[in-house]
C-alpha positions, 0 to 999 in steps of 0.5 A: 499499500502507498502512503502519500503526503503533501505540502502546499504552497510551500514559500520557496521556488520549485527550482530550489526544492527540486534540487533537495527532492532529486536528492532523496528519490529513490532512497529508503526513508531513513536514510532520506532522514538522516541525509536531510538532517546534514543538508544546508538547504532551506528545503531540507527541513519542510522536506524532513517533515513531509517524510515523517508525515508520509511515515506516519500515515503508512504506519497508519494504513499498515499497521505493521509497516516499519519505517526501515521498509519504506522507500520514497517511490515517487517525490514530485516538486511542482510549482503552487500559486504565484505572489505578484508584488511591484517595486518602485522604480525610477521616474515613477514606473514599477517592475514586477516581483514574482514570489513563487511558492512550491506544491510538493507531493511524496509517496512511500512504497514498502520495499518487498523483502527479498528471500536469500539466495541460495548459494551455488554449489560448485561441481567439483572438478575431476 
């Protein structure tokens, strides 16, 4: 079962948030949290909070799922609403300022358990 968490209207440009999202995509949830705790990017704290929320959602859906078994299977960073402001310029003009926001959607999937492979026994050469 997939657990989904989303963060809407996060006040940072999607281009900057995608750098952090690309770092954790495909990693185990615990490993991603460890990476984000040491990352010097502003988006790392909200991303870690989002991963913790998705872990809690997964544990509510599947009562036996552990955080060690969860993998970030899908993470999307899309543009949210854009706040339009203006800044006064010379000669009574105004220039536009676009304050961008991000919409982050994260999906966790439980990792299938792999059965240990049987060791191949080499045939003895005569």
